[in-house]
ZAGUFI-567453 format. One line per 3 residues: number of its first residue (from 0); for each residue x, y, z negated of C-alpha. Coordinates in steps of 0.5 Angstrom, whole numbers, plus 500, padded with zeros to 3 digits. Example, Ala and Ser with C-alpha at 12.3 -4.5 7.8 and 13.67 -1.06 7.14 Angstrom:
! residues 2
0	525 491 484  527 498 486
***
This chain:
! residues 665
0	254 316 241  254 309 241  257 302 244
3	251 299 247  247 293 245  244 290 239
6	242 282 238  237 279 234  230 277 236
9	230 282 242  235 286 245  233 294 246
12	235 293 254  231 286 255  227 286 260
15	230 291 265  228 297 260  233 302 259
18	238 306 263  245 303 261  246 310 257
21	247 311 250  242 310 245  239 316 241
24	234 316 235  229 321 236  225 323 230
27	218 326 231  216 332 228  209 335 227
30	204 332 232  198 335 229  198 342 226
33	191 340 224  187 334 224  185 331 231
36	189 337 234  194 333 238  200 336 241
39	205 332 245  208 337 250  214 339 246
42	215 331 245  214 330 253  219 335 254
45	224 332 250  223 325 252  223 327 259
48	230 331 258  233 325 255  231 320 260
51	234 324 266  240 325 262  240 317 262
54	240 317 254  236 311 251  231 313 246
57	229 309 239  223 313 238  221 314 230
60	214 314 228  213 321 224  210 318 218
63	215 319 213  213 326 211  206 328 211
66	204 335 213  201 340 208  194 340 211
69	194 332 210  196 333 202  191 338 201
72	185 335 204  187 328 201  192 330 194
75	190 322 192  196 320 197  201 323 193
78	205 319 188  205 319 181  212 318 177
81	213 314 171  211 320 166  205 322 170
84	207 327 174  205 328 181  210 328 187
87	208 334 191  208 336 198  214 340 200
90	220 335 200  219 328 204  216 321 203
93	211 324 199  206 319 200  204 312 196
96	206 306 199  199 303 197  194 309 199
99	189 306 204  188 313 206  195 315 207
102	195 308 211  189 310 215  193 316 218
105	199 313 219  197 308 223  193 313 227
108	199 317 228  203 310 230  197 308 235
111	198 315 238  205 315 239  205 308 242
114	199 309 247  203 315 250  210 312 250
117	210 305 249  211 303 256  216 309 257
120	222 306 261  227 310 256  224 308 250
123	228 302 248  226 301 241  221 303 236
126	223 306 229  218 305 223  218 311 218
129	225 313 215  229 310 210  223 307 207
132	223 308 199  228 313 199  224 318 195
135	217 314 193  219 307 192  216 307 185
138	209 310 185  205 309 178  198 312 181
141	192 308 180  192 305 187  199 302 185
144	196 300 179  191 296 182  195 293 188
147	200 291 182  195 287 179  193 284 185
150	200 282 187  201 279 180  195 275 181
153	198 272 188  204 271 185  202 267 178
156	195 265 179  193 266 172  194 270 166
159	197 264 162  203 263 167  204 271 167
162	204 271 160  209 265 159  214 268 164
165	214 275 161  214 273 154  208 277 152
168	208 274 145  213 279 143  210 286 141
171	203 284 142  204 285 150  199 279 151
174	194 280 157  187 277 156  184 281 163
177	188 283 169  185 290 168  190 291 162
180	196 290 166  199 297 168  205 299 172
183	212 300 167  210 307 165  214 310 160
186	213 306 153  214 308 146  220 303 146
189	223 299 152  219 296 157  218 288 158
192	224 286 162  220 281 166  214 287 168
195	220 291 170  223 286 175  216 284 178
198	214 292 179  221 293 183  219 287 187
201	212 289 188  214 296 190  219 293 195
204	213 289 198  209 295 198  214 298 203
207	215 292 207  207 291 207  207 298 210
210	213 297 215  209 291 217  202 295 219
213	206 300 223  210 294 226  203 291 228
216	201 297 232  207 298 236  207 291 238
219	200 291 240  201 297 244  208 297 246
222	210 289 247  217 287 248  220 293 245
225	224 291 239  222 295 232  227 296 227
228	227 301 220  233 304 217  236 300 211
231	240 304 206  246 299 204  250 304 201
234	253 305 194  248 311 192  241 307 194
237	240 301 189  232 300 189  230 295 194
240	233 288 196  234 289 203  235 281 204
243	228 280 203  227 285 209  231 282 214
246	226 278 218  221 284 218  225 287 224
249	227 285 230  234 288 229  238 290 223
252	239 298 222  243 301 216  244 308 214
255	251 309 210  254 315 208  262 315 206
258	263 316 198  269 321 197  275 319 193
261	279 313 191  277 306 194  272 310 199
264	274 305 205  273 299 201  266 301 199
267	265 303 206  267 296 209  263 293 203
270	257 296 205  258 294 213  260 287 211
273	253 287 207  249 289 213  253 284 217
276	250 279 212  243 281 213  244 281 220
279	246 274 220  253 276 223  249 278 229
282	250 285 232  246 291 228  245 299 229
285	249 304 224  243 308 225  246 314 220
288	252 317 218  256 323 218  261 327 222
291	263 330 216  260 333 210  253 331 207
294	249 336 203  246 333 197  253 332 193
297	255 337 187  261 338 192  260 336 199
300	267 335 202  269 335 209  272 329 213
303	280 330 215  281 330 222  281 322 225
306	276 320 219  270 321 223  273 316 228
309	276 311 223  269 311 219  265 309 226
312	270 304 228  270 300 221  262 300 222
315	263 297 229  268 292 227  263 289 222
318	258 288 227  255 295 229  253 296 236
321	250 303 236  254 308 232  249 314 231
324	249 320 227  245 324 223  244 329 226
327	245 332 233  245 339 232  246 342 225
330	240 346 222  240 353 221  234 352 216
333	231 347 211  234 343 206  239 340 210
336	242 346 213  249 345 211  249 337 213
339	254 336 218  252 334 225  255 332 232
342	254 339 234  256 343 228  254 351 227
345	260 353 230  258 349 236  262 346 242
348	268 350 240  270 346 234  274 340 231
351	268 336 229  265 337 236  271 335 240
354	272 329 235  265 326 237  267 327 244
357	273 323 243  269 318 240  265 317 245
360	270 316 250  273 311 246  267 307 245
363	266 307 252  273 303 252  270 298 247
366	263 296 251  266 289 252  265 288 244
369	258 290 244  253 284 243  259 280 240
372	258 276 233  262 278 227  266 272 226
375	265 269 219  271 270 214  273 264 209
378	271 268 203  264 270 201  263 275 195
381	255 274 193  252 281 192  245 280 189
384	240 286 188  236 282 183  241 281 178
387	243 289 180  236 290 178  236 287 171
390	243 289 169  241 297 170  236 296 165
393	236 297 158  236 292 151  242 288 154
396	249 286 150  252 292 154  252 297 159
399	259 298 160  259 296 167  256 298 174
402	254 292 178  256 294 185  262 298 183
405	265 291 179  263 287 186  267 293 190
408	273 292 185  273 284 186  272 286 194
411	278 291 193  283 285 190  281 280 195
414	283 285 200  289 286 197  291 279 199
417	290 280 206  284 276 207  277 278 210
420	271 277 206  264 277 207  259 280 203
423	253 276 203  247 275 199  244 269 196
426	239 267 202  246 266 206  249 260 207
429	253 259 201  256 253 203  260 256 209
432	265 259 205  272 256 202  272 261 196
435	265 263 194  266 269 189  260 271 185
438	261 276 179  256 278 174  251 273 178
441	246 274 172  239 272 175  240 264 177
444	234 261 178  234 253 178  234 253 186
447	240 257 186  244 253 181  242 247 185
450	245 250 192  251 252 188  252 245 185
453	251 242 192  256 247 195  261 246 190
456	261 238 191  261 239 198  268 243 198
459	266 250 196  271 253 191  266 258 186
462	268 263 182  264 267 177  264 271 171
465	261 272 164  254 274 164  252 270 170
468	247 264 170  244 267 164  237 268 166
471	232 265 171  228 269 176  223 272 171
474	229 275 167  228 269 161  234 267 158
477	236 260 159  236 256 152  242 252 150
480	248 256 150  251 261 156  252 261 162
483	245 258 162  244 255 169  251 254 171
486	253 251 164  254 244 166  257 246 173
489	263 250 170  264 245 164  264 250 159
492	259 253 153  259 260 150  254 261 144
495	255 268 143  257 274 147  262 279 145
498	262 285 148  267 290 147  267 298 145
501	270 302 151  276 304 147  278 296 145
504	281 291 149  283 284 148  290 280 150
507	290 275 156  296 270 157  297 266 163
510	300 259 164  307 262 164  306 266 158
513	305 273 161  300 277 157  296 283 160
516	290 287 157  282 286 159  276 289 157
519	269 290 157  267 283 154  270 277 151
522	268 270 149  270 264 145  269 259 150
525	268 252 149  270 247 154  265 241 155
528	268 237 160  275 233 161  276 235 168
531	277 243 166  283 246 166  285 253 162
534	288 258 167  288 264 162  288 264 155
537	286 269 149  293 271 146  294 270 138
540	294 278 137  291 283 132  286 286 138
543	283 279 139  282 277 132  279 284 131
546	274 282 137  273 275 133  276 271 139
549	280 265 137  287 265 138  289 260 144
552	282 260 146  280 259 154  279 265 157
555	279 263 165  277 256 166  277 251 173
558	273 245 173  274 240 179  267 238 182
561	267 233 188  271 236 194  271 243 190
564	271 247 184  268 252 179  272 257 176
567	269 261 170  272 268 168  270 270 161
570	273 277 161  274 283 165  281 282 167
573	285 288 169  286 290 177  293 287 177
576	291 280 173  285 280 177  289 280 184
579	294 275 181  288 270 179  284 271 186
582	291 269 189  292 263 185  284 261 187
585	285 263 194  291 258 195  288 253 191
588	282 253 196  286 253 202  285 260 204
591	291 263 207  292 271 209  288 273 215
594	293 279 216  301 279 217  305 281 211
597	306 288 213  299 289 213  296 285 207
600	293 290 202  294 296 207  288 295 212
603	281 292 212  280 287 217  274 285 221
606	273 281 227  268 280 232  268 274 237
609	268 275 244  268 270 250  276 268 250
612	278 273 245  277 276 239  276 284 237
615	280 286 231  278 292 227  284 294 222
618	282 300 218  287 303 214  285 303 206
621	289 310 206  295 308 202  299 311 207
624	302 311 215  305 304 217  311 303 221
627	309 297 224  306 295 231  299 293 230
630	297 290 236  304 286 237  303 283 230
633	297 280 232  299 278 238  294 282 242
636	292 288 246  291 295 243  284 298 246
639	283 304 241  288 307 236  295 306 234
642	300 303 236  301 304 228  296 305 223
645	296 312 220  292 313 213  286 316 216
648	285 311 222  282 305 225  285 301 231
651	281 296 235  286 290 238  283 285 243
654	287 278 241  286 272 246  284 266 242
657	290 262 245  295 267 244  301 264 240
660	300 265 232  293 267 233  290 268 226
663	282 267 228  279 261 224
***
C-alpha cells in the first residue's frame, strides 16, 4: 500500500506511465530452471493481474540469489569469508560482487527482463537486485583480491603513497609489489587499520559497480523508467556508506525494521531522517518494513494494535511517498515463513489485515502529501559511516561505546527539547544548520575540517565530543595533540586520552555548582584561546583524582568563532546532563522548540512543505497518552489520527503557513 509519487531525477509516473494506483515492488523468482531455458509465463500472468487491478509495479531484477544450477556449474562465483570458508548456495546473496562470471549471467537476466517488460505501462520503476551487500559485502576470494589491488592502484597511484597512507613500516607490512597486497583476512594480530578501512570502501564500491552495470542495461532497454535499489539505513546494518550511493539511483529507497524495546521510535525516526538526508530532503520510498513481527531475532515480538500505522506514518512524515511491506502474503515454507505480511497466515480474518486496509484508506486521504519535500530543521546531527567503520575496529583506546547508539542517544535528548532534528551525513550542507551536533566524529579529513570551520565562521554553532577529529581519511592520527584536525577550531588541546572502566565514573559540575556523574571517557583539557568559555568543569573529588583528572579542569568548553561557536564535550554526560547542556547550546544558537509545551519530549515531529500549507506528522515516543488536541495546538486541521495522541499513534496535521502561531521555519 502506498501514497503516490517519488521525487529525484525522475518520477515513476513521469511521461504518462502508470495507472494512478498504488505501487508494488515485485520480486522475480527463477526465470531459468536450467541454463538458456527461460520461463516467463508465470510472470506474464502476475504482471497482467497487477496491471488489471491498477497496481503499478517496481520490478526487481532476479539477481540477488543465483539458482542451484549456476553455482554448481560455476562454483567460482561463491564468496569466500575472512577465514577462507566458502559461502555455499542455500541461503541468499551467495555471489561475489567482483566475479566476471556472475556479472555475465546477472546482466543477461537483466537484459531478458528489460527486453520483455521495459516498456510495459504498469512497470513504473526498476529495482536492482535486493539489499545489495546484505550478506556478501565482504568477499575475500581471488576475484576480490585482484579487484582490491586494482582499486588501490587507482586510489593511490603508486605503492609509495599507499605505504605512507597505511603506515606499513609498522610490523614489516611494507609492500614492494602490488601482488603482495591481500584483503584483510584473519591475521596473527590486528589487521592494519588503513587496510581495513580501504577494504570497506572497496567492498562498497564493488557493489556500486554491480548496481551501475545492471542500471546501464535497464536504461538502455527501458528508457525513461527510473531505477532504484533498496538501501538499509537501519540499526542492524552497518557495512555500507550509503551517502556515497545517493547519486547512483534515480530515487532513494530504504528498508527499515523496527527495533523493539525502549527508544524504538527514536531509532525509527533517526533512520527515516537519515534516509531523507540521502534524498536531499526530496521524497523517497520505504521499500520494506514489517506489518508486525520479523523472523530473524531471538524473540520476534508482534506489534501492538496501532503500531502498524504509527510506523508507516512516521516514515511518511520524513519523506516516504511509498509505504511498502515485505511481504504481501505470508509464506508457508522457507526461511521467512514466520515473517509477518499484509495477508498473514490467518488470512483476511485477522487484525493485521484489517489494519493494513485501514492504513490504505488513511494514505488515500494523504495524497496531497505525496511529492512534497521535507522541510529542513534548524538542528543537524552528523552521522558519518566512515567514523563508524573505524570505531568498530580493534586496537582503540576503548570499546566502551557503540557509535550509532550514541548518536541515537544525542538525537533522543534533542527530541526531549521539542526541536526537530535532521540526521545528516558529511556530504550534506553543514552550513545550513543553526546547531550542528557531531558526536564521535573520529575521521575528519582536512577538507571536512575546512568546511566545518567555514560553517562556524558563518553562523553555525558546532558541538562535538571526545575522540573526534583524531584521524584523517586514512585513519592516520594527527600529530600535535588531540582533537587533531579540530584542535584550532575548538581552542583546546588534549595530550592524553583517559578512557574509563565500565564501573567507573567522574564528577562534573555546571556553572551553578550542580554535580552530575559522567562515564566512559574523560580528559585533562587545556584551553588554548582567550575566547574559550568553560561551561562544565571536573569536580575536586576522589573519583576524578583516581581517574587522573585535575580538579577544576575544563570538561565542556565553548569558543566563539566568527558568527558561530564551537563546543567541545570531553566526557560522556548522563542523559539528564546532556539534555541540559543541549538546551543551553540550542538557546545560544537561537534554536527554539518546534512543538508547543505539552508535546515537547512526547512526540517526534516531521514536516513536509506543501503549497500554502505544511504537513506535520507527530509520532508518540511511547511515554503515554496525551490529553491535548494536537491539531489545535499547531493551529491546523487533523487529517489522520487523533485528535489526541495515544501511546502507539502518529497523527498528520495540515497547517496553513499563514495560520496564527504557525511554527514552520
